[in-house]
C-alpha positions as CSV (number, residue, x, y, z in Angstrom):
1,X,123.9,53.8,88.2
2,X,121.8,52.4,91.3
3,X,122.2,50.4,93.6
4,X,120.1,48.0,92.3
5,X,122.2,47.8,89.1
6,X,125.3,47.8,90.7
7,X,124.2,45.0,92.6
8,X,123.3,43.0,89.7
9,X,126.6,43.6,88.3
10,X,128.4,42.7,90.9
11,X,126.2,39.4,91.3
12,X,127.1,38.6,87.4
13,X,130.7,39.3,88.0
14,X,131.0,36.8,91.0
15,X,129.2,34.2,89.0
16,X,131.2,34.3,85.9
17,X,134.0,34.3,88.4
18,X,132.9,31.4,90.1
19,X,132.0,29.7,86.6
20,X,135.6,30.5,85.4
21,X,137.2,28.8,88.5
22,X,135.2,25.8,88.2
23,X,135.1,25.3,84.4
24,X,137.5,22.6,84.7
25,X,135.8,20.4,87.3
26,X,132.2,20.7,85.3
27,X,131.6,17.4,83.9
28,X,131.1,17.5,79.8
29,X,127.2,17.0,80.0
30,X,126.9,20.2,81.9
31,X,129.0,22.0,79.3
32,X,127.5,20.9,76.8
33,X,123.6,22.4,78.3
34,X,125.8,25.3,78.8
35,X,127.2,26.1,75.5
36,X,123.6,25.5,74.4
37,X,121.7,27.4,76.6
38,X,124.1,30.3,75.7
39,X,123.6,29.5,71.5
40,X,119.6,29.3,72.5
41,X,120.1,32.9,74.5
42,X,122.2,34.6,72.3
43,X,119.4,33.6,69.4
44,X,116.7,35.2,71.5
45,X,118.8,38.6,72.4
46,X,117.5,41.5,71.2
47,X,119.5,43.8,69.1
48,X,121.5,46.2,70.6
49,X,119.8,49.8,70.0
50,X,122.2,51.4,67.8
51,X,122.2,55.3,68.0
52,X,122.5,57.7,65.0
53,X,123.4,61.2,65.3
54,X,120.6,63.8,64.7
55,X,120.3,66.6,62.4
56,X,119.6,69.6,64.9
57,X,119.9,72.7,62.7
58,X,120.9,76.3,64.2
59,X,120.3,79.8,63.0
60,X,121.8,82.6,63.8
61,X,119.8,84.6,67.4
62,X,117.9,80.8,67.9
63,X,118.9,78.6,71.4
64,X,120.6,75.3,70.5
65,X,117.8,72.3,70.1
66,X,119.9,69.8,71.3
67,X,118.2,69.1,75.3
68,X,120.9,68.4,78.1
69,X,121.3,64.8,79.6
70,X,118.5,63.8,81.1
71,X,116.3,66.6,80.5
72,X,114.0,66.6,77.3
73,X,113.0,69.5,75.8
74,X,108.9,70.2,75.3
75,X,108.4,70.3,71.2
76,X,106.3,73.5,70.9
77,X,107.9,76.3,68.4
78,X,107.0,79.5,68.2
79,X,105.3,81.1,64.8
80,X,108.8,82.6,63.8
81,X,110.3,79.7,64.1
82,X,108.2,77.5,61.7
83,X,108.8,80.2,59.4
84,X,112.5,80.1,59.7
85,X,112.3,76.3,59.1
86,X,109.8,76.8,55.9
87,X,111.1,79.8,54.2
88,X,114.0,78.0,52.6
89,X,111.5,75.4,50.9
90,X,108.8,78.1,49.9
91,X,112.2,79.6,47.9
92,X,112.9,76.5,46.5
93,X,109.3,75.9,44.9
94,X,108.7,79.5,43.7
95,X,112.4,79.3,41.9
96,X,111.7,76.0,40.3
97,X,108.0,77.2,39.1
98,X,110.4,80.7,37.7
99,X,112.7,78.2,36.1
100,X,110.4,76.0,34.4
101,X,107.9,79.4,33.1
102,X,111.1,81.0,31.9
103,X,112.2,77.8,29.7
104,X,108.7,77.2,28.4
105,X,109.0,80.6,27.6
106,X,112.4,80.5,25.8
107,X,110.9,77.3,23.6
108,X,108.6,79.1,22.7
109,X,110.0,82.2,21.4
110,X,112.8,79.5,19.6
111,X,109.7,78.0,17.7
112,X,108.2,81.2,16.9
113,X,111.2,82.6,15.5
114,X,111.3,79.1,13.5
115,X,107.6,79.2,12.6
116,X,108.1,83.2,11.0
117,X,111.2,81.9,9.3
118,X,110.0,79.3,7.8
119,X,106.7,81.4,6.9
120,X,109.1,84.1,5.4
121,X,110.9,82.1,3.2
122,X,110.8,81.8,-0.9
123,X,110.6,78.0,-0.4
124,X,106.7,76.2,-0.5
125,X,106.4,74.4,2.6
126,X,106.3,70.8,1.0
127,X,109.8,71.1,0.0
128,X,110.5,70.6,3.9
129,X,108.8,67.6,4.2
130,X,111.1,66.3,1.4
131,X,113.6,63.8,3.3
132,X,116.3,64.3,0.2
133,X,115.9,68.1,0.9
134,X,116.7,68.2,4.5
135,X,119.5,65.9,3.5
136,X,120.7,68.8,1.4
137,X,120.0,71.3,4.1
138,X,122.3,69.3,6.4
139,X,125.1,68.8,3.8
140,X,125.0,72.4,2.9
141,X,125.7,73.4,6.3
């Protein structure tokens, strides 16, 4: 802490001690005004800054990204570091596209098998449209 902050804390401590010692001697009107001033000050108080932990990924062979106390590191990143951060996202996108393509291919193959079975069957296509025939097939299997 700087000497100015230290002197401010000492002054605040002395004022608090003097108020604590003379609280019994204060008139009730003054106590009420002090209580109202305290409530007003608490209402205007700025919210306290909440510090949350920051996730900093560390890769093998790369220096830690956490800055030293009081020292801010510059935000320059090499192309290799950018690639190291971007390749998992690219791999995820390529994997999702591959899975979607494979599922579409499987569904198309299943529909083609169903169509081939229907077209090679001896029944006319109108038999498959009959609701009674569908009920018969579900009970038969």
